MIZAMI-523834 format. One line per 3 residues: their letters; for each residue x, y, z of C-alpha. Coordinates in steps of 0.2 Angstrom, whole numbers. Layout:
A) X,Y,Z ~ ...;
REM end
This chain:
MKV) 21,-80,-124 ~ 6,-82,-110 ~ 10,-75,-95;
FFK) 1,-77,-79 ~ 4,-63,-66 ~ 4,-72,-45;
TYG) 9,-56,-37 ~ 12,-54,-16 ~ 13,-37,-7;
CQM) 9,-17,-5 ~ 0,-5,-20 ~ 18,-3,-22;
NIH) 20,-23,-31 ~ 3,-22,-37 ~ 5,-8,-48;
DSE) 23,-15,-54 ~ 14,-28,-58 ~ 3,-20,-68;
IMK) 17,-10,-75 ~ 23,-27,-84 ~ 10,-33,-89;
GLL) 6,-18,-100 ~ 24,-19,-107 ~ 23,-35,-112;
KEA) 5,-34,-119 ~ 12,-19,-131 ~ 27,-31,-136;
GHE) 13,-46,-141 ~ 12,-57,-127 ~ -1,-63,-120;
IVD) -8,-60,-103 ~ -17,-74,-93 ~ -28,-75,-79;
KIE) -24,-94,-76 ~ -10,-102,-74 ~ -13,-116,-80;
DSD) -14,-108,-98 ~ 3,-102,-98 ~ 21,-102,-104;
LVV) 28,-93,-92 ~ 24,-89,-71 ~ 29,-72,-69;
VNT) 30,-72,-46 ~ 34,-55,-39 ~ 40,-55,-24;
CAV) 38,-46,-5 ~ 51,-47,9 ~ 44,-38,21;
RRK) 42,-50,32 ~ 47,-67,33 ~ 28,-78,33;
SEN) 28,-67,16 ~ 47,-72,6 ~ 42,-93,14;
KVY) 27,-90,3 ~ 39,-85,-11 ~ 49,-100,-10;
SLI) 36,-111,-9 ~ 25,-106,-24 ~ 39,-106,-35;
GRL) 47,-124,-26 ~ 29,-131,-33 ~ 27,-122,-47;
KKG) 44,-128,-52 ~ 39,-147,-47 ~ 24,-144,-59;
GHK) 34,-142,-73 ~ 31,-123,-73 ~ 42,-110,-81;
VGV) 45,-94,-68 ~ 53,-81,-66 ~ 53,-67,-51;
TGC) 55,-51,-51 ~ 53,-37,-33 ~ 58,-35,-13;
VAQ) 65,-58,-13 ~ 71,-57,-34 ~ 84,-40,-26;
GMS) 91,-45,-10 ~ 90,-66,-12 ~ 94,-67,-30;
EKL) 107,-78,-26 ~ 96,-87,-17 ~ 83,-88,-31;
SNY) 97,-95,-44 ~ 97,-110,-34 ~ 77,-114,-39;
GVE) 81,-114,-59 ~ 70,-101,-61 ~ 71,-94,-80;
FIL) 76,-75,-72 ~ 76,-63,-57 ~ 73,-44,-59;
GTR) 77,-31,-47 ~ 62,-21,-40 ~ 70,-5,-50;
AIG) 73,-14,-65 ~ 55,-17,-71 ~ 56,-10,-87;
SIV) 66,-25,-92 ~ 54,-38,-89 ~ 50,-39,-113;
SAV) 72,-45,-110 ~ 70,-54,-96 ~ 52,-65,-107;
EGL) 62,-67,-121 ~ 75,-76,-115 ~ 88,-60,-118;
KKI) 91,-56,-101 ~ 95,-69,-85 ~ 94,-55,-70;
DLE) 96,-39,-70 ~ 94,-30,-54 ~ 103,-13,-60;
DRI) 92,5,-53 ~ 81,9,-72 ~ 67,17,-64;
SEI) 71,33,-70 ~ 64,23,-86 ~ 44,21,-82;
DSQ) 34,38,-80 ~ 18,46,-89 ~ 22,36,-104;
TPV) 24,20,-99 ~ 12,8,-103 ~ -1,-3,-85;
LRN) -11,-15,-92 ~ -24,-9,-73 ~ -31,-22,-67;
QKK) -47,-9,-61 ~ -59,3,-76 ~ -59,18,-64;
HAW) -50,17,-50 ~ -28,19,-55 ~ -14,15,-45;
VNI) 2,30,-48 ~ 20,27,-40 ~ 27,46,-36;
IAG) 43,43,-25 ~ 51,24,-26 ~ 63,20,-13;
CDK) 63,24,6 ~ 77,34,16 ~ 71,29,35;
FCT) 83,14,37 ~ 71,9,53 ~ 83,-6,59;
YCI) 68,-19,56 ~ 64,-14,39 ~ 71,-22,22;
VPY) 65,-9,10 ~ 80,2,10 ~ 90,-12,6;
TRG) 77,-20,-8 ~ 68,-3,-16 ~ 82,6,-13;
REL) 85,26,-9 ~ 71,41,-11 ~ 68,43,-32;
SRP) 55,57,-34 ~ 48,57,-54 ~ 46,71,-58;
LSD) 28,81,-54 ~ 24,87,-73 ~ 26,69,-77;
VIN) 14,63,-63 ~ 3,77,-68 ~ 2,71,-86;
EVI) 0,53,-82 ~ -16,59,-71 ~ -23,70,-84;
MLA) -21,53,-99 ~ -30,43,-85 ~ -45,58,-83;
KNG) -47,55,-99 ~ -46,38,-103 ~ -61,37,-91;
YKQ) -54,33,-75 ~ -64,43,-55 ~ -49,39,-45;
VTF) -33,41,-41 ~ -20,35,-29 ~ -4,40,-27;
LGQ) 7,28,-19 ~ 26,28,-12 ~ 36,18,5;
NVD) 34,36,11 ~ 22,46,0 ~ 27,62,10;
SYG) 46,62,7 ~ 38,66,-13 ~ 49,79,-21;
KDL) 60,83,-8 ~ 75,74,-17 ~ 68,84,-33;
KDG) 75,101,-22 ~ 62,112,-33 ~ 51,117,-21;
TSL) 39,99,-27 ~ 34,91,-12 ~ 13,78,-10;
AKL) 4,94,-4 ~ 8,104,-20 ~ 8,89,-31;
LEL) -11,85,-22 ~ -17,102,-27 ~ -14,103,-43;
SQA) -22,87,-46 ~ -38,90,-38 ~ -40,102,-53;
IDG) -41,91,-66 ~ -58,87,-73 ~ -65,69,-72;
IER) -55,62,-58 ~ -66,63,-42 ~ -55,57,-28;
FWF) -38,55,-27 ~ -30,45,-11 ~ -12,43,-5;
LTS) -1,33,4 ~ 10,27,15 ~ 15,42,26;
YPS) 29,40,40 ~ 24,54,51 ~ 37,66,55;
DIS) 37,72,36 ~ 19,74,36 ~ 21,93,34;
SDL) 6,107,39 ~ 3,114,21 ~ -1,92,20;
IKV) -15,91,31 ~ -19,112,27 ~ -23,104,8;
VGK) -33,86,10 ~ -45,99,24 ~ -46,111,10;
YPK) -54,101,-4 ~ -66,89,-7 ~ -59,77,-18;
ISK) -44,74,-8 ~ -44,58,4 ~ -48,61,24;
NFH) -38,47,26 ~ -20,45,33 ~ -11,29,35;
IPA) -1,32,50 ~ 11,19,54 ~ 18,23,71;
QSG) 23,2,74 ~ 25,7,93 ~ 16,19,108;
SNR) 31,15,119 ~ 47,29,111 ~ 62,19,123;
ILK) 56,6,108 ~ 53,21,93 ~ 73,25,96;
KMN) 78,5,95 ~ 67,6,78 ~ 75,21,73;
RRY) 59,29,72 ~ 61,48,70 ~ 48,53,83;
TRE) 41,51,101 ~ 23,43,103 ~ 19,60,111;
EYL) 26,70,92 ~ 12,54,83 ~ -3,60,94;
EIV) -1,78,91 ~ 2,73,69 ~ -14,66,73;
EKI) -25,79,84 ~ -18,93,71 ~ -25,82,56;
KKE) -43,76,69 ~ -43,97,71 ~ -38,104,53;
VEN) -48,88,41 ~ -66,88,44 ~ -69,72,45;
SSI) -55,63,45 ~ -50,43,49 ~ -32,37,54;
GGD) -26,19,49 ~ -11,13,55 ~ 3,-1,57;
IIV) 8,-9,74 ~ 21,-22,75 ~ 23,-33,91;
GFP) 36,-40,99 ~ 50,-31,95 ~ 68,-35,106;
DEN) 64,-32,120 ~ 49,-25,121 ~ 41,-29,137;
DDD) 25,-27,147 ~ 25,-9,151 ~ 30,-2,132;
FEE) 15,-16,125 ~ 5,-5,141 ~ 11,12,132;
TLD) 5,4,113 ~ -11,2,119 ~ -14,20,126;
LVK) -5,22,111 ~ -19,15,100 ~ -37,23,111;
RVR) -31,37,109 ~ -27,38,93 ~ -45,27,87;
YIR) -38,20,72 ~ -53,16,56 ~ -42,1,55;
LNV) -22,-6,59 ~ -13,-18,56 ~ -4,-27,65;
APY) 11,-41,65 ~ 23,-51,76 ~ 39,-43,71;
SPR) 51,-56,60 ~ 70,-52,60 ~ 75,-50,41;
PGT) 92,-54,35 ~ 102,-37,33 ~ 95,-23,43;
VAA) 102,-19,57 ~ 88,-26,68 ~ 93,-44,62;
KYY) 110,-43,64 ~ 112,-35,80 ~ 96,-36,95;
EDN) 92,-54,100 ~ 74,-60,95 ~ 70,-63,113;
VPF) 48,-58,113 ~ 44,-79,114 ~ 31,-80,100;
NVK) 17,-85,112 ~ 21,-66,121 ~ 19,-60,104;
KAR) 3,-71,101 ~ -3,-66,114 ~ 0,-46,115;
MSR) -9,-45,97 ~ -22,-56,102 ~ -26,-41,116;
LNE) -22,-30,104 ~ -34,-35,91 ~ -48,-35,102;
IQH) -48,-21,110 ~ -47,-14,92 ~ -58,-20,87;
SIE) -69,-13,98 ~ -63,4,94 ~ -68,-1,75;
KEL) -84,-6,82 ~ -87,10,91 ~ -83,22,77;
NEA) -95,10,64 ~ -110,11,75 ~ -111,30,77;
LIN) -114,29,60 ~ -130,17,60 ~ -144,27,53;
KEV) -131,42,45 ~ -129,44,27 ~ -110,46,17;
EIM) -103,46,1 ~ -99,33,-10 ~ -90,29,-25;
IEN) -90,12,-31 ~ -75,3,-34 ~ -84,-18,-38;
TAR) -97,-29,-38 ~ -97,-45,-32 ~ -113,-60,-30;
KVS) -126,-44,-36 ~ -116,-37,-23 ~ -108,-17,-24;
YGR) -95,-9,-16 ~ -92,8,-10 ~ -81,19,-1;
TID) -82,35,11 ~ -68,46,10 ~ -63,44,25;
NRM) -61,26,16 ~ -72,16,26 ~ -79,-1,15;
VAV) -100,1,12 ~ -109,-14,1 ~ -125,-10,-7;
DEI) -139,-24,-10 ~ -139,-20,-32 ~ -129,-20,-47;
IPE) -120,-1,-48 ~ -106,5,-59 ~ -92,4,-56;
GEM) -85,23,-53 ~ -102,30,-48 ~ -105,42,-37;
IRV) -122,39,-24 ~ -126,44,-8 ~ -133,30,4;
RIE) -141,27,23 ~ -131,15,33 ~ -141,1,41;
DFK) -128,-12,49 ~ -111,-17,50 ~ -100,-34,51;
FGT) -80,-36,51 ~ -76,-20,46 ~ -90,-17,32;
LYA) -103,-6,34 ~ -120,-13,23 ~ -132,1,16;
SSR) -151,-2,10 ~ -152,-3,-11 ~ -161,12,-9;
RVS) -152,28,-16 ~ -156,42,-9 ~ -144,54,-21;
IFA) -135,50,-38 ~ -120,60,-43 ~ -111,61,-58;
REM end
């Protein structure tokens, strides 16, 4: 069967699609790049925000109207299977049942919402989107239960992969010519806690960086209070490990953080950021903010603005609060911040963030940086610095090559370098 994948959501979803593609290809099915060439469309879904969920239903409706067969996987499939059944889809697979994709495509399974995530290991075939950069899931689920978040209900409780299995996968990736690995988890810093054998993200990174062939290691997403001193030390010690920490704050107000069930205060968050900046040379911070959470007033929002100014994020994702079915916030809190207020606050926050990014980028003009090339488009190559800044170079350079360039300009969050390479590394 010819199968086309449409994937919504985070890096975890992207990698889940890579796994399902690999399983299907091994079973003799063909993965195609165009919907019109397919016999079946698999929609891998995201339910973190109402907007992303609505996109899923809209796409399924259009596909069914056009006569396409549709299978649904991911977070919407896990949490809204009854609603999806009314759309006449071929099958529904939950977030931890992606290993059943072959049976589903071959008509042997209609609905599977069971937990089979342990079936996915280093021996599972993966059809990766990139030739030199690989995603590696190390922990599934989340135990935090933030009041606004649907992830614990759609992704389940935290379950770490054995350390030896992850290391085996990294070794295989190195043998297959991969140069970069990103370790993934809804809460990547919790990796190993459930195993109770001393496994941790710090230990994984320290062991992985010693593997020949892989030149860069990334990890995301971090939960503020789970970032350990050991992790910060390891990141600061080894040059192969990314100096970027993506640490969602969600709010700068202690009152709102408590309502969100975020298990830290603004003061503790700022202490963590300060510790990273002090101990990790050339570090950078990325983050997420939710605007307009129930009962957020002007004073709460001003505290968030103040936190953003203090942290000076290299990149910040800003989204308006939207209630997700089944969460504590949706059940017990009134969505009482008008959308026009949310929109105005987002605009103000983004304006400040853009100003910060401009200052951070201006500081790099005429400076030399080392980048690893990730892709090319229209005779321009794009690479990333170790602190997660995207750099464009007017030259076709092979993916995975490490080069040193001089920054000349920047626009819309991308730095631009001269086409003359200062030096090349193996």
